[in-house]
C-alpha atoms as a printed R data frame, in Angstrom:
    type eleno elety resid chain resno       x      y       z
1   ATOM     1    CA   UNK     A     1   2.544 17.252 -32.926
2   ATOM     2    CA   UNK     A     2   0.891 19.316 -30.191
3   ATOM     3    CA   UNK     A     3   0.045 18.147 -26.705
4   ATOM     4    CA   UNK     A     4  -3.573 17.099 -26.067
5   ATOM     5    CA   UNK     A     5  -5.472 19.953 -24.402
6   ATOM     6    CA   UNK     A     6  -6.766 19.098 -20.949
7   ATOM     7    CA   UNK     A     7 -10.002 20.175 -19.345
8   ATOM     8    CA   UNK     A     8 -11.570 20.431 -15.884
9   ATOM     9    CA   UNK     A     9 -15.302 19.775 -15.529
10  ATOM    10    CA   UNK     A    10 -17.080 20.124 -12.181
11  ATOM    11    CA   UNK     A    11 -20.480 18.485 -11.694
12  ATOM    12    CA   UNK     A    12 -22.187 19.954  -8.633
13  ATOM    13    CA   UNK     A    13 -25.540 20.396  -6.936
14  ATOM    14    CA   UNK     A    14 -27.519 19.198  -3.941
15  ATOM    15    CA   UNK     A    15 -28.145 15.642  -2.789
16  ATOM    16    CA   UNK     A    16 -30.375 13.707  -5.237
17  ATOM    17    CA   UNK     A    17 -29.599 16.052  -8.146
18  ATOM    18    CA   UNK     A    18 -27.968 13.332 -10.278
19  ATOM    19    CA   UNK     A    19 -24.262 14.147  -9.774
20  ATOM    20    CA   UNK     A    20 -23.136 10.513  -9.534
21  ATOM    21    CA   UNK     A    21 -25.349  9.613 -12.469
22  ATOM    22    CA   UNK     A    22 -23.697 12.347 -14.561
23  ATOM    23    CA   UNK     A    23 -20.203 11.260 -13.456
24  ATOM    24    CA   UNK     A    24 -20.977  7.684 -14.518
25  ATOM    25    CA   UNK     A    25 -22.445  8.899 -17.825
26  ATOM    26    CA   UNK     A    26 -19.299 10.914 -18.558
27  ATOM    27    CA   UNK     A    27 -17.052  7.978 -17.597
28  ATOM    28    CA   UNK     A    28 -18.954  5.635 -19.919
29  ATOM    29    CA   UNK     A    29 -18.920  8.195 -22.713
30  ATOM    30    CA   UNK     A    30 -15.110  8.413 -22.438
31  ATOM    31    CA   UNK     A    31 -14.890  4.614 -22.473
32  ATOM    32    CA   UNK     A    32 -17.054  4.478 -25.619
33  ATOM    33    CA   UNK     A    33 -14.543  6.883 -27.182
34  ATOM    34    CA   UNK     A    34 -11.842  4.321 -26.313
35  ATOM    35    CA   UNK     A    35 -10.148  6.591 -23.825
36  ATOM    36    CA   UNK     A    36  -8.236  5.276 -20.819
37  ATOM    37    CA   UNK     A    37 -10.361  6.150 -17.783
38  ATOM    38    CA   UNK     A    38  -9.787  5.991 -14.015
39  ATOM    39    CA   UNK     A    39 -12.472  6.729 -11.434
40  ATOM    40    CA   UNK     A    40 -11.730  7.509  -7.775
41  ATOM    41    CA   UNK     A    41 -13.926  7.921  -4.714
42  ATOM    42    CA   UNK     A    42 -13.179  8.743  -1.064
43  ATOM    43    CA   UNK     A    43 -12.973  5.781   1.308
44  ATOM    44    CA   UNK     A    44 -15.342  7.642   3.658
45  ATOM    45    CA   UNK     A    45 -18.240  7.036   1.225
46  ATOM    46    CA   UNK     A    46 -19.368  3.457   1.838
47  ATOM    47    CA   UNK     A    47 -23.121  4.053   1.546
48  ATOM    48    CA   UNK     A    48 -23.720  1.557  -1.248
49  ATOM    49    CA   UNK     A    49 -20.355 -0.025  -2.063
50  ATOM    50    CA   UNK     A    50 -16.717  0.474  -1.074
51  ATOM    51    CA   UNK     A    51 -15.286  0.202  -4.600
52  ATOM    52    CA   UNK     A    52 -18.108  1.486  -6.800
53  ATOM    53    CA   UNK     A    53 -19.710  4.821  -7.535
54  ATOM    54    CA   UNK     A    54 -23.389  4.038  -7.049
55  ATOM    55    CA   UNK     A    55 -26.347  6.297  -7.740
56  ATOM    56    CA   UNK     A    56 -29.363  6.438  -5.435
57  ATOM    57    CA   UNK     A    57 -31.176  4.454  -8.165
58  ATOM    58    CA   UNK     A    58 -28.550  1.676  -8.122
59  ATOM    59    CA   UNK     A    59 -26.578  2.453 -11.299
60  ATOM    60    CA   UNK     A    60 -22.904  1.739 -10.616
61  ATOM    61    CA   UNK     A    61 -19.399  2.080 -12.006
62  ATOM    62    CA   UNK     A    62 -16.115  0.714 -10.685
63  ATOM    63    CA   UNK     A    63 -13.983  3.178  -8.705
64  ATOM    64    CA   UNK     A    64 -10.761  3.033  -6.726
65  ATOM    65    CA   UNK     A    65 -11.348  4.014  -3.086
66  ATOM    66    CA   UNK     A    66  -8.740  6.508  -1.833
67  ATOM    67    CA   UNK     A    67  -8.079  8.296   1.447
68  ATOM    68    CA   UNK     A    68  -6.372 11.384   0.050
69  ATOM    69    CA   UNK     A    69  -5.435 13.388  -3.011
70  ATOM    70    CA   UNK     A    70  -1.912 12.013  -2.599
71  ATOM    71    CA   UNK     A    71  -3.304  8.499  -3.116
72  ATOM    72    CA   UNK     A    72  -5.139  9.621  -6.269
73  ATOM    73    CA   UNK     A    73  -1.929 11.176  -7.582
74  ATOM    74    CA   UNK     A    74   0.026  7.974  -6.851
75  ATOM    75    CA   UNK     A    75  -2.560  5.764  -8.581
76  ATOM    76    CA   UNK     A    76  -3.087  7.750 -11.784
77  ATOM    77    CA   UNK     A    77  -1.476  5.648 -14.500
78  ATOM    78    CA   UNK     A    78   0.731  7.188 -17.173
79  ATOM    79    CA   UNK     A    79  -1.633  6.272 -20.012
80  ATOM    80    CA   UNK     A    80  -4.792  7.574 -18.278
81  ATOM    81    CA   UNK     A    81  -6.582 10.209 -20.344
82  ATOM    82    CA   UNK     A    82  -9.645 10.871 -18.176
83  ATOM    83    CA   UNK     A    83  -9.565 11.122 -14.368
84  ATOM    84    CA   UNK     A    84 -12.909 11.194 -12.570
85  ATOM    85    CA   UNK     A    85 -13.379 11.934  -8.859
86  ATOM    86    CA   UNK     A    86 -16.623 11.261  -6.991
87  ATOM    87    CA   UNK     A    87 -17.600 13.199  -3.833
88  ATOM    88    CA   UNK     A    88 -14.835 15.775  -4.363
89  ATOM    89    CA   UNK     A    89 -16.097 17.873  -1.436
90  ATOM    90    CA   UNK     A    90 -14.593 15.316   0.965
91  ATOM    91    CA   UNK     A    91 -11.021 15.943  -0.212
92  ATOM    92    CA   UNK     A    92  -8.785 18.792   0.977
93  ATOM    93    CA   UNK     A    93  -7.830 21.837  -1.093
94  ATOM    94    CA   UNK     A    94  -4.870 19.993  -2.649
95  ATOM    95    CA   UNK     A    95  -7.411 18.501  -5.066
96  ATOM    96    CA   UNK     A    96  -7.529 21.906  -6.781
97  ATOM    97    CA   UNK     A    97  -3.797 21.868  -7.595
98  ATOM    98    CA   UNK     A    98  -4.089 18.207  -8.611
99  ATOM    99    CA   UNK     A    99  -6.929 18.964 -11.066
100 ATOM   100    CA   UNK     A   100  -5.038 21.903 -12.574
101 ATOM   101    CA   UNK     A   101  -1.827 19.865 -12.941
102 ATOM   102    CA   UNK     A   102  -3.676 16.982 -14.598
103 ATOM   103    CA   UNK     A   103  -5.486 19.293 -17.031
104 ATOM   104    CA   UNK     A   104  -2.295 21.227 -17.794
105 ATOM   105    CA   UNK     A   105  -0.674 17.885 -18.634
106 ATOM   106    CA   UNK     A   106  -3.405 17.250 -21.214
107 ATOM   107    CA   UNK     A   107  -5.795 15.079 -19.218
108 ATOM   108    CA   UNK     A   108  -9.524 15.530 -18.831
109 ATOM   109    CA   UNK     A   109 -10.501 15.821 -15.158
110 ATOM   110    CA   UNK     A   110 -14.127 15.426 -14.048
111 ATOM   111    CA   UNK     A   111 -15.034 16.038 -10.413
112 ATOM   112    CA   UNK     A   112 -18.478 15.602  -8.866
113 ATOM   113    CA   UNK     A   113 -19.573 16.851  -5.474
114 ATOM   114    CA   UNK     A   114 -21.908 18.820  -3.273
115 ATOM   115    CA   UNK     A   115 -21.378 22.533  -3.795
116 ATOM   116    CA   UNK     A   116 -23.082 23.344  -0.464
117 ATOM   117    CA   UNK     A   117 -23.265 21.607   2.896
118 ATOM   118    CA   UNK     A   118 -26.550 21.171   4.788
119 ATOM   119    CA   UNK     A   119 -26.169 24.752   6.139
120 ATOM   120    CA   UNK     A   120 -26.048 26.106   2.538
121 ATOM   121    CA   UNK     A   121 -22.403 27.056   2.990
122 ATOM   122    CA   UNK     A   122 -19.729 26.341   0.334
123 ATOM   123    CA   UNK     A   123 -18.515 22.775   0.847
124 ATOM   124    CA   UNK     A   124 -14.788 22.013   1.106
125 ATOM   125    CA   UNK     A   125 -12.746 22.648  -2.055
126 ATOM   126    CA   UNK     A   126 -15.798 22.870  -4.340
127 ATOM   127    CA   UNK     A   127 -15.814 26.684  -4.741
128 ATOM   128    CA   UNK     A   128 -12.134 26.659  -5.732
129 ATOM   129    CA   UNK     A   129 -12.678 23.751  -8.107
130 ATOM   130    CA   UNK     A   130 -15.545 25.616  -9.774
131 ATOM   131    CA   UNK     A   131 -13.319 28.681 -10.098
132 ATOM   132    CA   UNK     A   132 -10.579 26.792 -12.002
133 ATOM   133    CA   UNK     A   133 -12.988 24.652 -14.043
134 ATOM   134    CA   UNK     A   134 -13.401 24.988 -17.779
135 ATOM   135    CA   UNK     A   135 -16.997 23.855 -17.370
136 ATOM   136    CA   UNK     A   136 -19.371 23.715 -14.398
137 ATOM   137    CA   UNK     A   137 -22.487 21.580 -14.610
138 ATOM   138    CA   UNK     A   138 -24.872 22.601 -11.810
139 ATOM   139    CA   UNK     A   139 -27.674 20.104 -11.394
140 ATOM   140    CA   UNK     A   140 -30.874 20.612  -9.453
141 ATOM   141    CA   UNK     A   141 -33.006 18.035  -7.714
142 ATOM   142    CA   UNK     A   142 -36.735 18.038  -7.013
143 ATOM   143    CA   UNK     A   143 -37.861 19.340  -3.610
144 ATOM   144    CA   UNK     A   144 -38.971 16.342  -1.579
145 ATOM   145    CA   UNK     A   145 -41.559 18.476   0.203
146 ATOM   146    CA   UNK     A   146 -43.297 20.502  -2.536
147 ATOM   147    CA   UNK     A   147 -41.951 19.238  -5.880
148 ATOM   148    CA   UNK     A   148 -40.291 22.509  -6.982
149 ATOM   149    CA   UNK     A   149 -36.734 22.589  -8.384
150 ATOM   150    CA   UNK     A   150 -34.317 22.147  -5.462
151 ATOM   151    CA   UNK     A   151 -30.757 23.401  -4.965
152 ATOM   152    CA   UNK     A   152 -30.319 22.720  -1.248
153 ATOM   153    CA   UNK     A   153 -29.452 19.687   0.844
154 ATOM   154    CA   UNK     A   154 -31.681 19.428   3.904
155 ATOM   155    CA   UNK     A   155 -30.519 17.237   6.789
156 ATOM   156    CA   UNK     A   156 -33.094 15.458   8.946
157 ATOM   157    CA   UNK     A   157 -32.291 14.203  12.457
158 ATOM   158    CA   UNK     A   158 -35.080 12.272  14.199
159 ATOM   159    CA   UNK     A   159 -37.636 13.876  11.893
160 ATOM   160    CA   UNK     A   160 -36.466 17.441  12.600
161 ATOM   161    CA   UNK     A   161 -34.215 19.851  10.700
162 ATOM   162    CA   UNK     A   162 -30.545 19.623  11.654
163 ATOM   163    CA   UNK     A   163 -29.058 22.268  13.932
164 ATOM   164    CA   UNK     A   164 -26.506 24.721  12.524
165 ATOM   165    CA   UNK     A   165 -23.879 23.387  14.966
166 ATOM   166    CA   UNK     A   166 -24.274 19.723  13.949
167 ATOM   167    CA   UNK     A   167 -21.192 18.151  12.310
168 ATOM   168    CA   UNK     A   168 -20.813 19.056   8.633
169 ATOM   169    CA   UNK     A   169 -20.027 15.520   7.484
170 ATOM   170    CA   UNK     A   170 -22.583 12.795   8.045
171 ATOM   171    CA   UNK     A   171 -22.548 10.077   5.408
172 ATOM   172    CA   UNK     A   172 -26.080  9.095   4.525
173 ATOM   173    CA   UNK     A   173 -28.825  9.055   1.934
174 ATOM   174    CA   UNK     A   174 -32.624  9.242   2.170
175 ATOM   175    CA   UNK     A   175 -32.595  8.399   5.880
176 ATOM   176    CA   UNK     A   176 -30.637 11.590   6.670
177 ATOM   177    CA   UNK     A   177 -31.073 13.961   3.742
178 ATOM   178    CA   UNK     A   178 -33.666 15.480   1.452
179 ATOM   179    CA   UNK     A   179 -33.438 17.828  -1.497
180 ATOM   180    CA   UNK     A   180 -35.264 21.073  -0.747
181 ATOM   181    CA   UNK     A   181 -36.149 24.249  -2.583
182 ATOM   182    CA   UNK     A   182 -35.366 27.622  -1.054
183 ATOM   183    CA   UNK     A   183 -38.898 27.971   0.341
184 ATOM   184    CA   UNK     A   184 -38.945 24.545   2.058
185 ATOM   185    CA   UNK     A   185 -35.347 24.569   3.325
186 ATOM   186    CA   UNK     A   186 -34.839 24.949   7.113
187 ATOM   187    CA   UNK     A   187 -32.024 24.631   9.608
188 ATOM   188    CA   UNK     A   188 -32.247 25.186  13.378
189 ATOM   189    CA   UNK     A   189 -29.986 27.722  15.116
190 ATOM   190    CA   UNK     A   190 -29.125 29.661  11.948
191 ATOM   191    CA   UNK     A   191 -26.362 32.231  12.380
192 ATOM   192    CA   UNK     A   192 -26.799 35.313  10.227
C-alpha cells in the first residue's frame, strides 16, 4: 500500500477577496469527505472571534488560536489528514518548512493569507508559500471606490491613505481597509 500523496494549496488575494470564505469552504468539503480536519489561526487576529475563522459576512468555522508555527506543529494530531491555516502572512518563514513537511508526510495543507501588504509589497512568508504550493488560488475583490476587479489592500487612516512608513500590521476590517483596483490604489510617501 502506498502512502497518501500530500498537497499544499495557498489561497491568497487582497482584503475582502473571499480568502476566509474559501478556507471555510475547503474545510467543510474535507469534512463532508469524512476527513480528519484541523484549522488554525493566529492569536493576533481577534477581529470577530478568538477561536473561529470568521468571514466579513459572518460565516464561521472553529479554529485553534496559535501564537507560532511551533504551536501548530505541536497541536497537529496524528490522525489529521487536512491542516488549514488562516492568515498565514502573520506567521514567520518556518511555516514554509512546516507546510512542506506536512505535505511530504501525506497531508493536505491549505493556507490562506494576504499576498501583499497595504504598500503592495509581498507579505511575510506568502511568496515562499506560493512557490512551494501545488496549487495557488488568487482571489480578487471588488474595488470599493469604482467597482472594478481589485487586487490591492488599501489602508485608510482618518479618511486618508496610509503613509508608506506606517506599521505593516494593523488588525482591522472595513474601518481600516478597502479593496482597491490598480487605478484607485494610493499610498502616501511611496518609495520607488
